[in-house]
PDB file of N, CA, C and O in Angstrom:
ATOM      1  N   MET A   1      22.541  23.355 -57.497  1.00  0.00           N
ATOM      2  CA  MET A   1      22.754  22.047 -56.926  1.00  0.00           C
ATOM      3  C   MET A   1      23.620  22.119 -55.675  1.00  0.00           C
ATOM      4  O   MET A   1      23.400  21.377 -54.718  1.00  0.00           O
ATOM      5  N   LYS A   2      24.606  23.015 -55.684  1.00  0.00           N
ATOM      6  CA  LYS A   2      25.482  23.149 -54.525  1.00  0.00           C
ATOM      7  C   LYS A   2      24.703  23.654 -53.310  1.00  0.00           C
ATOM      8  O   LYS A   2      24.984  23.255 -52.179  1.00  0.00           O
ATOM      9  N   LYS A   3      23.728  24.529 -53.544  1.00  0.00           N
ATOM     10  CA  LYS A   3      22.935  25.057 -52.429  1.00  0.00           C
ATOM     11  C   LYS A   3      22.144  23.947 -51.754  1.00  0.00           C
ATOM     12  O   LYS A   3      22.037  23.914 -50.528  1.00  0.00           O
ATOM     13  N   LYS A   4      21.581  23.025 -52.560  1.00  0.00           N
ATOM     14  CA  LYS A   4      20.812  21.924 -51.991  1.00  0.00           C
ATOM     15  C   LYS A   4      21.707  20.998 -51.174  1.00  0.00           C
ATOM     16  O   LYS A   4      21.313  20.529 -50.106  1.00  0.00           O
ATOM     17  N   SER A   5      22.914  20.736 -51.677  1.00  0.00           N
ATOM     18  CA  SER A   5      23.852  19.877 -50.951  1.00  0.00           C
ATOM     19  C   SER A   5      24.251  20.517 -49.633  1.00  0.00           C
ATOM     20  O   SER A   5      24.282  19.853 -48.597  1.00  0.00           O
ATOM     21  N   PHE A   6      24.553  21.802 -49.671  1.00  0.00           N
ATOM     22  CA  PHE A   6      24.944  22.508 -48.455  1.00  0.00           C
ATOM     23  C   PHE A   6      23.805  22.524 -47.448  1.00  0.00           C
ATOM     24  O   PHE A   6      24.023  22.318 -46.254  1.00  0.00           O
ATOM     25  N   LEU A   7      22.596  22.768 -47.925  1.00  0.00           N
ATOM     26  CA  LEU A   7      21.438  22.797 -47.049  1.00  0.00           C
ATOM     27  C   LEU A   7      21.202  21.430 -46.409  1.00  0.00           C
ATOM     28  O   LEU A   7      20.885  21.349 -45.223  1.00  0.00           O
ATOM     29  N   CYS A   8      21.353  20.365 -47.179  1.00  0.00           N
ATOM     30  CA  CYS A   8      21.173  19.009 -46.634  1.00  0.00           C
ATOM     31  C   CYS A   8      22.209  18.709 -45.564  1.00  0.00           C
ATOM     32  O   CYS A   8      21.878  18.149 -44.519  1.00  0.00           O
ATOM     33  N   ILE A   9      23.457  19.075 -45.814  1.00  0.00           N
ATOM     34  CA  ILE A   9      24.515  18.841 -44.825  1.00  0.00           C
ATOM     35  C   ILE A   9      24.247  19.650 -43.574  1.00  0.00           C
ATOM     36  O   ILE A   9      24.410  19.146 -42.463  1.00  0.00           O
ATOM     37  N   LEU A  10      23.843  20.887 -43.737  1.00  0.00           N
ATOM     38  CA  LEU A  10      23.545  21.741 -42.589  1.00  0.00           C
ATOM     39  C   LEU A  10      22.392  21.184 -41.761  1.00  0.00           C
ATOM     40  O   LEU A  10      22.474  21.133 -40.534  1.00  0.00           O
ATOM     41  N   LEU A  11      21.329  20.770 -42.423  1.00  0.00           N
ATOM     42  CA  LEU A  11      20.195  20.192 -41.704  1.00  0.00           C
ATOM     43  C   LEU A  11      20.583  18.901 -40.992  1.00  0.00           C
ATOM     44  O   LEU A  11      20.155  18.665 -39.863  1.00  0.00           O
ATOM     45  N   PHE A  12      21.390  18.061 -41.642  1.00  0.00           N
ATOM     46  CA  PHE A  12      21.853  16.834 -41.001  1.00  0.00           C
ATOM     47  C   PHE A  12      22.662  17.154 -39.759  1.00  0.00           C
ATOM     48  O   PHE A  12      22.471  16.527 -38.717  1.00  0.00           O
ATOM     49  N   PHE A  13      23.572  18.130 -39.854  1.00  0.00           N
ATOM     50  CA  PHE A  13      24.395  18.514 -38.706  1.00  0.00           C
ATOM     51  C   PHE A  13      23.533  19.026 -37.565  1.00  0.00           C
ATOM     52  O   PHE A  13      23.738  18.647 -36.412  1.00  0.00           O
ATOM     53  N   LEU A  14      22.567  19.886 -37.878  1.00  0.00           N
ATOM     54  CA  LEU A  14      21.690  20.419 -36.831  1.00  0.00           C
ATOM     55  C   LEU A  14      20.863  19.309 -36.192  1.00  0.00           C
ATOM     56  O   LEU A  14      20.681  19.295 -34.974  1.00  0.00           O
ATOM     57  N   PHE A  15      20.370  18.392 -36.992  1.00  0.00           N
ATOM     58  CA  PHE A  15      19.598  17.264 -36.467  1.00  0.00           C
ATOM     59  C   PHE A  15      20.476  16.382 -35.585  1.00  0.00           C
ATOM     60  O   PHE A  15      20.053  15.953 -34.511  1.00  0.00           O
ATOM     61  N   TRP A  16      21.696  16.114 -36.040  1.00  0.00           N
ATOM     62  CA  TRP A  16      22.607  15.243 -35.288  1.00  0.00           C
ATOM     63  C   TRP A  16      22.985  15.878 -33.949  1.00  0.00           C
ATOM     64  O   TRP A  16      23.022  15.183 -32.934  1.00  0.00           O
ATOM     65  N   THR A  17      23.266  17.190 -33.924  1.00  0.00           N
ATOM     66  CA  THR A  17      23.664  17.836 -32.674  1.00  0.00           C
ATOM     67  C   THR A  17      22.500  17.921 -31.692  1.00  0.00           C
ATOM     68  O   THR A  17      22.714  17.848 -30.482  1.00  0.00           O
ATOM     69  N   THR A  18      21.286  18.072 -32.183  1.00  0.00           N
ATOM     70  CA  THR A  18      20.154  18.151 -31.257  1.00  0.00           C
ATOM     71  C   THR A  18      19.761  16.772 -30.744  1.00  0.00           C
ATOM     72  O   THR A  18      19.173  16.670 -29.667  1.00  0.00           O
ATOM     73  N   GLN A  19      20.068  15.712 -31.480  1.00  0.00           N
ATOM     74  CA  GLN A  19      19.720  14.361 -31.064  1.00  0.00           C
ATOM     75  C   GLN A  19      20.798  13.709 -30.206  1.00  0.00           C
ATOM     76  O   GLN A  19      20.563  12.635 -29.653  1.00  0.00           O
ATOM     77  N   SER A  20      21.957  14.317 -30.080  1.00  0.00           N
ATOM     78  CA  SER A  20      23.054  13.700 -29.337  1.00  0.00           C
ATOM     79  C   SER A  20      22.919  13.881 -27.831  1.00  0.00           C
ATOM     80  O   SER A  20      23.794  13.440 -27.086  1.00  0.00           O
ATOM     81  N   GLY A  21      21.862  14.511 -27.368  1.00  0.00           N
ATOM     82  CA  GLY A  21      21.657  14.685 -25.931  1.00  0.00           C
ATOM     83  C   GLY A  21      22.214  15.990 -25.397  1.00  0.00           C
ATOM     84  O   GLY A  21      21.964  16.340 -24.244  1.00  0.00           O
ATOM     85  N   GLN A  22      22.953  16.704 -26.200  1.00  0.00           N
ATOM     86  CA  GLN A  22      23.490  17.989 -25.775  1.00  0.00           C
ATOM     87  C   GLN A  22      22.655  19.097 -26.399  1.00  0.00           C
ATOM     88  O   GLN A  22      22.279  19.034 -27.570  1.00  0.00           O
ATOM     89  N   ALA A  23      22.377  20.097 -25.602  1.00  0.00           N
ATOM     90  CA  ALA A  23      21.590  21.221 -26.109  1.00  0.00           C
ATOM     91  C   ALA A  23      22.462  22.107 -26.998  1.00  0.00           C
ATOM     92  O   ALA A  23      23.648  22.297 -26.730  1.00  0.00           O
ATOM     93  N   VAL A  24      21.870  22.633 -28.034  1.00  0.00           N
ATOM     94  CA  VAL A  24      22.564  23.563 -28.914  1.00  0.00           C
ATOM     95  C   VAL A  24      22.222  24.967 -28.446  1.00  0.00           C
ATOM     96  O   VAL A  24      21.050  25.336 -28.374  1.00  0.00           O
ATOM     97  N   HIS A  25      23.243  25.749 -28.127  1.00  0.00           N
ATOM     98  CA  HIS A  25      23.036  27.120 -27.652  1.00  0.00           C
ATOM     99  C   HIS A  25      23.423  28.085 -28.754  1.00  0.00           C
ATOM    100  O   HIS A  25      24.534  28.029 -29.280  1.00  0.00           O
ATOM    101  N   ALA A  26      22.520  28.954 -29.095  1.00  0.00           N
ATOM    102  CA  ALA A  26      22.811  29.958 -30.114  1.00  0.00           C
ATOM    103  C   ALA A  26      23.753  31.019 -29.565  1.00  0.00           C
ATOM    104  O   ALA A  26      24.619  31.514 -30.287  1.00  0.00           O
ATOM    105  N   MET A  27      23.592  31.370 -28.297  1.00  0.00           N
ATOM    106  CA  MET A  27      24.432  32.381 -27.655  1.00  0.00           C
ATOM    107  C   MET A  27      24.707  31.953 -26.222  1.00  0.00           C
ATOM    108  O   MET A  27      23.897  31.252 -25.615  1.00  0.00           O
ATOM    109  N   PRO A  28      25.842  32.371 -25.681  1.00  0.00           N
ATOM    110  CA  PRO A  28      26.069  32.117 -24.256  1.00  0.00           C
ATOM    111  C   PRO A  28      25.115  32.966 -23.424  1.00  0.00           C
ATOM    112  O   PRO A  28      24.558  33.941 -23.927  1.00  0.00           O
ATOM    113  N   PRO A  29      24.922  32.608 -22.160  1.00  0.00           N
ATOM    114  CA  PRO A  29      24.009  33.390 -21.324  1.00  0.00           C
ATOM    115  C   PRO A  29      24.473  34.837 -21.167  1.00  0.00           C
ATOM    116  O   PRO A  29      25.668  35.130 -21.201  1.00  0.00           O
ATOM    117  N   ILE A  30      23.510  35.722 -20.997  1.00  0.00           N
ATOM    118  CA  ILE A  30      23.788  37.154 -20.876  1.00  0.00           C
ATOM    119  C   ILE A  30      23.544  37.587 -19.435  1.00  0.00           C
ATOM    120  O   ILE A  30      22.508  37.278 -18.846  1.00  0.00           O
ATOM    121  N   GLN A  31      24.507  38.301 -18.882  1.00  0.00           N
ATOM    122  CA  GLN A  31      24.390  38.823 -17.522  1.00  0.00           C
ATOM    123  C   GLN A  31      24.119  40.322 -17.603  1.00  0.00           C
ATOM    124  O   GLN A  31      24.827  41.041 -18.308  1.00  0.00           O
ATOM    125  N   ARG A  32      23.106  40.795 -16.893  1.00  0.00           N
ATOM    126  CA  ARG A  32      22.742  42.218 -16.885  1.00  0.00           C
ATOM    127  C   ARG A  32      23.229  42.849 -15.584  1.00  0.00           C
ATOM    128  O   ARG A  32      22.973  42.335 -14.495  1.00  0.00           O
ATOM    129  N   ILE A  33      23.937  43.977 -15.715  1.00  0.00           N
ATOM    130  CA  ILE A  33      24.449  44.711 -14.550  1.00  0.00           C
ATOM    131  C   ILE A  33      23.960  46.148 -14.669  1.00  0.00           C
ATOM    132  O   ILE A  33      24.251  46.824 -15.655  1.00  0.00           O
ATOM    133  N   ASP A  34      23.216  46.621 -13.664  1.00  0.00           N
ATOM    134  CA  ASP A  34      22.761  48.010 -13.617  1.00  0.00           C
ATOM    135  C   ASP A  34      23.772  48.825 -12.816  1.00  0.00           C
ATOM    136  O   ASP A  34      23.973  48.580 -11.626  1.00  0.00           O
ATOM    137  N   LEU A  35      24.402  49.785 -13.467  1.00  0.00           N
ATOM    138  CA  LEU A  35      25.425  50.603 -12.826  1.00  0.00           C
ATOM    139  C   LEU A  35      24.791  51.768 -12.078  1.00  0.00           C
ATOM    140  O   LEU A  35      23.659  52.145 -12.380  1.00  0.00           O
ATOM    141  N   PRO A  36      25.511  52.356 -11.090  1.00  0.00           N
ATOM    142  CA  PRO A  36      24.963  53.473 -10.316  1.00  0.00           C
ATOM    143  C   PRO A  36      24.604  54.698 -11.162  1.00  0.00           C
ATOM    144  O   PRO A  36      23.722  55.466 -10.779  1.00  0.00           O
ATOM    145  N   ASN A  37      25.271  54.895 -12.307  1.00  0.00           N
ATOM    146  CA  ASN A  37      24.975  56.047 -13.155  1.00  0.00           C
ATOM    147  C   ASN A  37      23.844  55.758 -14.147  1.00  0.00           C
ATOM    148  O   ASN A  37      23.688  56.466 -15.142  1.00  0.00           O
ATOM    149  N   GLN A  38      23.059  54.716 -13.868  1.00  0.00           N
ATOM    150  CA  GLN A  38      21.883  54.294 -14.624  1.00  0.00           C
ATOM    151  C   GLN A  38      22.210  53.723 -16.004  1.00  0.00           C
ATOM    152  O   GLN A  38      21.317  53.582 -16.840  1.00  0.00           O
ATOM    153  N   LEU A  39      23.466  53.397 -16.247  1.00  0.00           N
ATOM    154  CA  LEU A  39      23.817  52.685 -17.462  1.00  0.00           C
ATOM    155  C   LEU A  39      23.586  51.196 -17.228  1.00  0.00           C
ATOM    156  O   LEU A  39      23.718  50.710 -16.105  1.00  0.00           O
ATOM    157  N   VAL A  40      23.247  50.491 -18.272  1.00  0.00           N
ATOM    158  CA  VAL A  40      23.019  49.048 -18.182  1.00  0.00           C
ATOM    159  C   VAL A  40      24.139  48.360 -18.942  1.00  0.00           C
ATOM    160  O   VAL A  40      24.386  48.656 -20.111  1.00  0.00           O
ATOM    161  N   LEU A  41      24.810  47.443 -18.269  1.00  0.00           N
ATOM    162  CA  LEU A  41      25.912  46.695 -18.859  1.00  0.00           C
ATOM    163  C   LEU A  41      25.441  45.270 -19.118  1.00  0.00           C
ATOM    164  O   LEU A  41      25.007  44.575 -18.199  1.00  0.00           O
ATOM    165  N   LEU A  42      25.529  44.838 -20.376  1.00  0.00           N
ATOM    166  CA  LEU A  42      25.174  43.471 -20.745  1.00  0.00           C
ATOM    167  C   LEU A  42      26.467  42.739 -21.070  1.00  0.00           C
ATOM    168  O   LEU A  42      27.221  43.161 -21.947  1.00  0.00           O
ATOM    169  N   VAL A  43      26.726  41.641 -20.363  1.00  0.00           N
ATOM    170  CA  VAL A  43      27.965  40.891 -20.533  1.00  0.00           C
ATOM    171  C   VAL A  43      27.624  39.481 -20.978  1.00  0.00           C
ATOM    172  O   VAL A  43      26.783  38.810 -20.380  1.00  0.00           O
ATOM    173  N   SER A  44      28.289  39.045 -22.034  1.00  0.00           N
ATOM    174  CA  SER A  44      28.125  37.688 -22.539  1.00  0.00           C
ATOM    175  C   SER A  44      29.519  37.141 -22.809  1.00  0.00           C
ATOM    176  O   SER A  44      30.214  37.633 -23.698  1.00  0.00           O
ATOM    177  N   GLU A  45      29.938  36.127 -22.050  1.00  0.00           N
ATOM    178  CA  GLU A  45      31.282  35.591 -22.173  1.00  0.00           C
ATOM    179  C   GLU A  45      31.286  34.319 -23.002  1.00  0.00           C
ATOM    180  O   GLU A  45      30.481  33.412 -22.792  1.00  0.00           O
ATOM    181  N   GLU A  46      32.210  34.274 -23.946  1.00  0.00           N
ATOM    182  CA  GLU A  46      32.435  33.070 -24.750  1.00  0.00           C
ATOM    183  C   GLU A  46      33.945  32.872 -24.803  1.00  0.00           C
ATOM    184  O   GLU A  46      34.645  33.621 -25.484  1.00  0.00           O
ATOM    185  N   HIS A  47      34.450  31.871 -24.091  1.00  0.00           N
ATOM    186  CA  HIS A  47      35.895  31.698 -23.948  1.00  0.00           C
ATOM    187  C   HIS A  47      36.521  30.842 -25.040  1.00  0.00           C
ATOM    188  O   HIS A  47      37.720  30.569 -24.983  1.00  0.00           O
ATOM    189  N   SER A  48      35.752  30.415 -26.024  1.00  0.00           N
ATOM    190  CA  SER A  48      36.318  29.580 -27.082  1.00  0.00           C
ATOM    191  C   SER A  48      37.097  30.400 -28.113  1.00  0.00           C
ATOM    192  O   SER A  48      37.886  29.836 -28.871  1.00  0.00           O
ATOM    193  N   LEU A  49      36.891  31.718 -28.155  1.00  0.00           N
ATOM    194  CA  LEU A  49      37.607  32.578 -29.092  1.00  0.00           C
ATOM    195  C   LEU A  49      38.390  33.650 -28.344  1.00  0.00           C
ATOM    196  O   LEU A  49      37.884  34.205 -27.368  1.00  0.00           O
ATOM    197  N   PRO A  50      39.608  33.954 -28.776  1.00  0.00           N
ATOM    198  CA  PRO A  50      40.383  35.032 -28.131  1.00  0.00           C
ATOM    199  C   PRO A  50      39.958  36.390 -28.710  1.00  0.00           C
ATOM    200  O   PRO A  50      40.709  37.019 -29.456  1.00  0.00           O
ATOM    201  N   LEU A  51      38.758  36.827 -28.358  1.00  0.00           N
ATOM    202  CA  LEU A  51      38.178  38.005 -28.983  1.00  0.00           C
ATOM    203  C   LEU A  51      37.383  38.792 -27.957  1.00  0.00           C
ATOM    204  O   LEU A  51      36.692  38.217 -27.116  1.00  0.00           O
ATOM    205  N   VAL A  52      37.486  40.106 -28.032  1.00  0.00           N
ATOM    206  CA  VAL A  52      36.688  40.995 -27.182  1.00  0.00           C
ATOM    207  C   VAL A  52      35.958  41.965 -28.091  1.00  0.00           C
ATOM    208  O   VAL A  52      36.576  42.629 -28.922  1.00  0.00           O
ATOM    209  N   THR A  53      34.648  42.048 -27.935  1.00  0.00           N
ATOM    210  CA  THR A  53      33.841  42.976 -28.708  1.00  0.00           C
ATOM    211  C   THR A  53      33.091  43.879 -27.743  1.00  0.00           C
ATOM    212  O   THR A  53      32.476  43.407 -26.787  1.00  0.00           O
ATOM    213  N   ILE A  54      33.146  45.174 -27.997  1.00  0.00           N
ATOM    214  CA  ILE A  54      32.459  46.143 -27.144  1.00  0.00           C
ATOM    215  C   ILE A  54      31.542  46.980 -28.022  1.00  0.00           C
ATOM    216  O   ILE A  54      31.956  47.487 -29.065  1.00  0.00           O
ATOM    217  N   GLN A  55      30.306  47.120 -27.596  1.00  0.00           N
ATOM    218  CA  GLN A  55      29.350  47.968 -28.304  1.00  0.00           C
ATOM    219  C   GLN A  55      28.665  48.842 -27.262  1.00  0.00           C
ATOM    220  O   GLN A  55      28.177  48.338 -26.251  1.00  0.00           O
ATOM    221  N   ILE A  56      28.627  50.136 -27.503  1.00  0.00           N
ATOM    222  CA  ILE A  56      28.039  51.077 -26.555  1.00  0.00           C
ATOM    223  C   ILE A  56      26.798  51.696 -27.194  1.00  0.00           C
ATOM    224  O   ILE A  56      26.865  52.258 -28.288  1.00  0.00           O
ATOM    225  N   LEU A  57      25.685  51.588 -26.511  1.00  0.00           N
ATOM    226  CA  LEU A  57      24.439  52.213 -26.940  1.00  0.00           C
ATOM    227  C   LEU A  57      24.030  53.221 -25.874  1.00  0.00           C
ATOM    228  O   LEU A  57      23.956  52.886 -24.692  1.00  0.00           O
ATOM    229  N   ILE A  58      23.769  54.434 -26.284  1.00  0.00           N
ATOM    230  CA  ILE A  58      23.409  55.495 -25.351  1.00  0.00           C
ATOM    231  C   ILE A  58      21.943  55.836 -25.558  1.00  0.00           C
ATOM    232  O   ILE A  58      21.496  56.029 -26.688  1.00  0.00           O
ATOM    233  N   ASN A  59      21.207  55.909 -24.477  1.00  0.00           N
ATOM    234  CA  ASN A  59      19.780  56.197 -24.529  1.00  0.00           C
ATOM    235  C   ASN A  59      19.577  57.695 -24.783  1.00  0.00           C
ATOM    236  O   ASN A  59      19.309  58.464 -23.861  1.00  0.00           O
ATOM    237  N   SER A  60      19.710  58.086 -26.041  1.00  0.00           N
ATOM    238  CA  SER A  60      19.565  59.496 -26.401  1.00  0.00           C
ATOM    239  C   SER A  60      19.254  59.585 -27.893  1.00  0.00           C
ATOM    240  O   SER A  60      19.077  58.568 -28.563  1.00  0.00           O
ATOM    241  N   GLY A  61      19.190  60.786 -28.392  1.00  0.00           N
ATOM    242  CA  GLY A  61      19.002  60.984 -29.816  1.00  0.00           C
ATOM    243  C   GLY A  61      17.566  61.250 -30.202  1.00  0.00           C
ATOM    244  O   GLY A  61      16.734  61.604 -29.367  1.00  0.00           O
ATOM    245  N   SER A  62      17.289  61.075 -31.480  1.00  0.00           N
ATOM    246  CA  SER A  62      15.994  61.478 -32.037  1.00  0.00           C
ATOM    247  C   SER A  62      14.829  60.676 -31.491  1.00  0.00           C
ATOM    248  O   SER A  62      13.696  61.156 -31.526  1.00  0.00           O
ATOM    249  N   ARG A  63      15.063  59.479 -30.988  1.00  0.00           N
ATOM    250  CA  ARG A  63      13.935  58.716 -30.458  1.00  0.00           C
ATOM    251  C   ARG A  63      13.398  59.306 -29.154  1.00  0.00           C
ATOM    252  O   ARG A  63      12.313  58.939 -28.703  1.00  0.00           O
ATOM    253  N   LEU A  64      14.160  60.220 -28.550  1.00  0.00           N
ATOM    254  CA  LEU A  64      13.708  60.875 -27.320  1.00  0.00           C
ATOM    255  C   LEU A  64      13.219  62.305 -27.575  1.00  0.00           C
ATOM    256  O   LEU A  64      12.968  63.045 -26.623  1.00  0.00           O
ATOM    257  N   ASP A  65      13.082  62.703 -28.845  1.00  0.00           N
ATOM    258  CA  ASP A  65      12.545  64.038 -29.154  1.00  0.00           C
ATOM    259  C   ASP A  65      11.121  64.151 -28.605  1.00  0.00           C
ATOM    260  O   ASP A  65      10.331  63.218 -28.747  1.00  0.00           O
ATOM    261  N   PRO A  66      10.785  65.286 -27.978  1.00  0.00           N
ATOM    262  CA  PRO A  66       9.422  65.467 -27.485  1.00  0.00           C
ATOM    263  C   PRO A  66       8.415  65.517 -28.635  1.00  0.00           C
ATOM    264  O   PRO A  66       8.761  65.887 -29.757  1.00  0.00           O
ATOM    265  N   VAL A  67       7.181  65.147 -28.347  1.00  0.00           N
ATOM    266  CA  VAL A  67       6.123  65.192 -29.353  1.00  0.00           C
ATOM    267  C   VAL A  67       5.927  66.648 -29.792  1.00  0.00           C
ATOM    268  O   VAL A  67       5.824  67.545 -28.955  1.00  0.00           O
ATOM    269  N   GLY A  68       5.877  66.867 -31.076  1.00  0.00           N
ATOM    270  CA  GLY A  68       5.726  68.218 -31.606  1.00  0.00           C
ATOM    271  C   GLY A  68       7.054  68.908 -31.848  1.00  0.00           C
ATOM    272  O   GLY A  68       7.089  69.964 -32.480  1.00  0.00           O
ATOM    273  N   LYS A  69       8.148  68.338 -31.362  1.00  0.00           N
ATOM    274  CA  LYS A  69       9.477  68.918 -31.570  1.00  0.00           C
ATOM    275  C   LYS A  69      10.410  67.895 -32.227  1.00  0.00           C
ATOM    276  O   LYS A  69      11.589  67.795 -31.886  1.00  0.00           O
ATOM    277  N   GLU A  70       9.851  67.139 -33.175  1.00  0.00           N
ATOM    278  CA  GLU A  70      10.646  66.157 -33.880  1.00  0.00           C
ATOM    279  C   GLU A  70      11.755  66.864 -34.645  1.00  0.00           C
ATOM    280  O   GLU A  70      11.523  67.913 -35.246  1.00  0.00           O
ATOM    281  N   GLY A  71      12.949  66.304 -34.627  1.00  0.00           N
ATOM    282  CA  GLY A  71      14.095  66.914 -35.294  1.00  0.00           C
ATOM    283  C   GLY A  71      14.963  67.730 -34.355  1.00  0.00           C
ATOM    284  O   GLY A  71      15.985  68.268 -34.781  1.00  0.00           O
ATOM    285  N   LEU A  72      14.583  67.838 -33.085  1.00  0.00           N
ATOM    286  CA  LEU A  72      15.340  68.637 -32.121  1.00  0.00           C
ATOM    287  C   LEU A  72      16.747  68.079 -31.906  1.00  0.00           C
ATOM    288  O   LEU A  72      17.707  68.846 -31.835  1.00  0.00           O
ATOM    289  N   ALA A  73      16.881  66.772 -31.801  1.00  0.00           N
ATOM    290  CA  ALA A  73      18.197  66.169 -31.597  1.00  0.00           C
ATOM    291  C   ALA A  73      19.083  66.399 -32.818  1.00  0.00           C
ATOM    292  O   ALA A  73      20.277  66.662 -32.675  1.00  0.00           O
ATOM    293  N   ASN A  74      18.510  66.300 -34.012  1.00  0.00           N
ATOM    294  CA  ASN A  74      19.275  66.536 -35.235  1.00  0.00           C
ATOM    295  C   ASN A  74      19.735  67.986 -35.311  1.00  0.00           C
ATOM    296  O   ASN A  74      20.888  68.256 -35.646  1.00  0.00           O
ATOM    297  N   LEU A  75      18.852  68.907 -35.006  1.00  0.00           N
ATOM    298  CA  LEU A  75      19.205  70.332 -35.015  1.00  0.00           C
ATOM    299  C   LEU A  75      20.314  70.619 -34.001  1.00  0.00           C
ATOM    300  O   LEU A  75      21.251  71.359 -34.301  1.00  0.00           O
ATOM    301  N   THR A  76      20.213  70.043 -32.816  1.00  0.00           N
ATOM    302  CA  THR A  76      21.212  70.260 -31.777  1.00  0.00           C
ATOM    303  C   THR A  76      22.567  69.712 -32.197  1.00  0.00           C
ATOM    304  O   THR A  76      23.583  70.388 -32.036  1.00  0.00           O
ATOM    305  N   SER A  77      22.596  68.491 -32.734  1.00  0.00           N
ATOM    306  CA  SER A  77      23.887  67.900 -33.122  1.00  0.00           C
ATOM    307  C   SER A  77      24.526  68.670 -34.274  1.00  0.00           C
ATOM    308  O   SER A  77      25.742  68.863 -34.283  1.00  0.00           O
ATOM    309  N   ASN A  78      23.730  69.111 -35.242  1.00  0.00           N
ATOM    310  CA  ASN A  78      24.289  69.903 -36.337  1.00  0.00           C
ATOM    311  C   ASN A  78      24.790  71.256 -35.849  1.00  0.00           C
ATOM    312  O   ASN A  78      25.806  71.746 -36.341  1.00  0.00           O
ATOM    313  N   SER A  79      24.099  71.870 -34.893  1.00  0.00           N
ATOM    314  CA  SER A  79      24.516  73.164 -34.362  1.00  0.00           C
ATOM    315  C   SER A  79      25.831  73.047 -33.606  1.00  0.00           C
ATOM    316  O   SER A  79      26.665  73.951 -33.662  1.00  0.00           O
ATOM    317  N   LEU A  80      26.018  71.941 -32.902  1.00  0.00           N
ATOM    318  CA  LEU A  80      27.270  71.740 -32.169  1.00  0.00           C
ATOM    319  C   LEU A  80      28.448  71.604 -33.126  1.00  0.00           C
ATOM    320  O   LEU A  80      29.557  72.033 -32.809  1.00  0.00           O
ATOM    321  N   LEU A  81      28.220  71.020 -34.273  1.00  0.00           N
ATOM    322  CA  LEU A  81      29.298  70.840 -35.243  1.00  0.00           C
ATOM    323  C   LEU A  81      29.621  72.119 -36.011  1.00  0.00           C
ATOM    324  O   LEU A  81      30.752  72.296 -36.462  1.00  0.00           O
ATOM    325  N   LEU A  82      28.644  73.011 -36.166  1.00  0.00           N
ATOM    326  CA  LEU A  82      28.866  74.240 -36.926  1.00  0.00           C
ATOM    327  C   LEU A  82      29.595  75.309 -36.127  1.00  0.00           C
ATOM    328  O   LEU A  82      30.378  76.069 -36.697  1.00  0.00           O
ATOM    329  N   GLY A  83      29.363  75.385 -34.843  1.00  0.00           N
ATOM    330  CA  GLY A  83      29.962  76.446 -34.046  1.00  0.00           C
ATOM    331  C   GLY A  83      29.175  77.740 -34.202  1.00  0.00           C
ATOM    332  O   GLY A  83      28.004  77.720 -34.582  1.00  0.00           O
ATOM    333  N   THR A  84      29.822  78.863 -33.910  1.00  0.00           N
ATOM    334  CA  THR A  84      29.187  80.176 -34.057  1.00  0.00           C
ATOM    335  C   THR A  84      30.083  81.075 -34.884  1.00  0.00           C
ATOM    336  O   THR A  84      31.147  80.652 -35.337  1.00  0.00           O
ATOM    337  N   PHE A  85      29.649  82.342 -35.087  1.00  0.00           N
ATOM    338  CA  PHE A  85      30.484  83.279 -35.828  1.00  0.00           C
ATOM    339  C   PHE A  85      31.763  83.610 -35.047  1.00  0.00           C
ATOM    340  O   PHE A  85      32.820  83.825 -35.641  1.00  0.00           O
ATOM    341  N   LYS A  86      31.663  83.647 -33.735  1.00  0.00           N
ATOM    342  CA  LYS A  86      32.831  84.003 -32.901  1.00  0.00           C
ATOM    343  C   LYS A  86      33.627  82.782 -32.504  1.00  0.00           C
ATOM    344  O   LYS A  86      34.845  82.873 -32.344  1.00  0.00           O
ATOM    345  N   HIS A  87      32.986  81.651 -32.341  1.00  0.00           N
ATOM    346  CA  HIS A  87      33.665  80.447 -31.862  1.00  0.00           C
ATOM    347  C   HIS A  87      33.548  79.361 -32.910  1.00  0.00           C
ATOM    348  O   HIS A  87      32.448  79.059 -33.375  1.00  0.00           O
ATOM    349  N   THR A  88      34.667  78.772 -33.287  1.00  0.00           N
ATOM    350  CA  THR A  88      34.646  77.670 -34.233  1.00  0.00           C
ATOM    351  C   THR A  88      35.132  76.389 -33.538  1.00  0.00           C
ATOM    352  O   THR A  88      35.539  76.411 -32.377  1.00  0.00           O
ATOM    353  N   ILE A  89      35.082  75.310 -34.257  1.00  0.00           N
ATOM    354  CA  ILE A  89      35.511  74.024 -33.697  1.00  0.00           C
ATOM    355  C   ILE A  89      37.012  73.940 -33.596  1.00  0.00           C
ATOM    356  O   ILE A  89      37.526  73.259 -32.708  1.00  0.00           O
ATOM    357  N   THR A  90      37.732  74.605 -34.471  1.00  0.00           N
ATOM    358  CA  THR A  90      39.184  74.477 -34.524  1.00  0.00           C
ATOM    359  C   THR A  90      39.894  75.043 -33.375  1.00  0.00           C
ATOM    360  O   THR A  90      41.122  74.988 -33.320  1.00  0.00           O
TER     361      THR A  90
END
């Protein structure tokens, strides 16, 4: 019963905000900046909260493995962590 009440209130609120003449925005606008080092910076500012969130995505890894050499990125990353007989990570 509580779920139905909550759902009704939520639907009423959404209906009321869309009918009040103001648009409801799910997210603030996103600005795209292409940097000289070919990185893409996506910036979305929301000044209503004193919060900064940073997420970095790098165009690399297993999705760029060549056809027929699947697992190459995994093998490389594991090899870097293991070191060699003469050279260790420590």
